[in-house]
Phi, psi and omega in degrees: 000124181299329185302332182279349180289141175285157181222139173248121179289163177309324179295342189102349174296115179269129178254141190284342174203182188261014179261143172239144167274111178294156180293134173217128178283130176293333183065027189232020178281165178289177183304318182275005177089013182279141172306137183247167175302316183307314181291321177296313178301318181301307181289331175299324179289342192241358183265171170109323179260323186284151184292320177212153174239125176260112180286132188282140153047065172271117180289141184271343179208157180297327176287347180257008179282127190257344181205156179289150174063032168274166180277136176254138171232026190272352183209156181303328180295353174279334195300320183308302177294323179295325180296314179308309181301313183299319182291325172301317182291317187285007171301133176074021177066027169282137179276145183248121182237138177244135182275132180241148184198153170240127182286341184051227181302337178293350178290343178298342182285345184284142176297144175063012176279113192268329185222140174215149179282145174225157177284319185221131183285335191269002187286135182279357181276351180289131183292132176278108180236125180297145183053035180239143178244130166268125174255118182291134185294129170270173175302316179297322182288326180295310183301324176302316183289322172308310184294326178293322175292326185288319181290325180295320176299313185300320179295323172299320180295317188291330180278357175090014181286153182274356184178166171232143175245117179288123179276098179243044179216189174055029172076010179284174197305311182303324177293321177299328173291324189290319196263135182295330175303327179267319190265101175247019174298148176243021176255200188285351178269357187216177171099262179291160174297323176299319176292319178299329177286342188303322184293308180299321180293320177289326181295317183296320181292321180290320182285325176302318181295327176290317179300318183297318192275324192241009170237151182257339178244188181295129173222131195267139170237113181236177182226127167274122189222128181281142180283324178226152176286107190292342176265006175257164177214161182062232184298321182294326178291321175293325177290335178289324176296318181300316184297313178310310175308316175294318174295325171306313182298324180291322177295338177293345181262009182250148184281071186235157181279321185198164172241117181268092189291141175239119181206160178290334182205106180284352183256002178284166169262140181235152178247133184215121184055042173075011186248132174258127177218155171299133187302317183300317178296320177298313179296319183295327175301331180279352189230072180291331190250328185258125177301148181248146174247111185273130182213140178139106176063036170264130178230316187263162177294322173303321178291325177299304180297334174295316177299319176296350172288342180238334177250151180284336183220163179220152186217160168198165179230316183308317186297329182294332179308306188261345176232084183302337179260029183306316183302312181301319180293318178297315181296329178273350179075023179286157173291135180233136177208147177246014185300328190252019179284129177247121184280074180257152181304318180305329185289323176299319183290315183299320185267007182047051178268121186299146183310310184298315179297320176301319175297319178293321176300314179305320189287331181235049184299320179301319176292316177298329180266013182056034184273000000 
């Protein structure tokens, strides 16, 4: 089985197999964004067999925080507890990668958030919130955010993580620059796709310089990228897929280890320009140099192997919630099913699922259980 094979990323970081635990927020950090025991227990129960775990959504600054009880990497005081989390994950030679993000306009969803940055004040995608002000990013503010990402990277290195993943999906700030529905600018940061890519491309370059200067061993830099703009529909959604294909080509000219794809179903077929192709095959054709991590609706060992025919790596997050040893089962080719899962409180305690994550799962149980 291909999933059992070790894989070495372009940076030289070696993974013991081709499985990733995709990022999912536990919604269980402290009010100030510190790692909690609940989070450590959750990951401790799920590490050891999987090749790498990507810890979800650590905000790089308080002004970039998009939701409550999320993880922070915005201050040096975070390093002590982040170090503890990295060590928990690295048990059994599993690699620990932390995803870093700035929410941009999505920070308007936070309670009591009065001001948030946006790429374009004229975008119809901005959430209408009473008593909320959107400030369009100036060059000075963009530079400030670059520095916040750089400092977040340094904290990830200091905490002992094996890599960092730039969150450029789910409508967070880098994705807001990429997508025309969000980005209506007419300066060097907007307009053509080349200009809309500029923020992410420059961010990658600046982070890679720090990695080269301040790390002695292999350290991974990856990008999480949405395949389609979830906020678009009809022809605009198809146009976002076209843009993604071109963005992947642009990312192939960047010094990154992987592109971690985010979609509802990596095994689906899509039609573009009258041609229907498997999505994974289409994406693979666009990425001759940078490894792809296929993610989306993967549950069984056969589904993982099918994705690995087109992508170098595969990931999932939902199965791990109810099957902590999901990676072991996939690696052994065991039958996997969520059909008999009963959402009982005793299950939460037994599986060490944090309380806030459990509440989120109950609200969307059918999705989490692949129904």
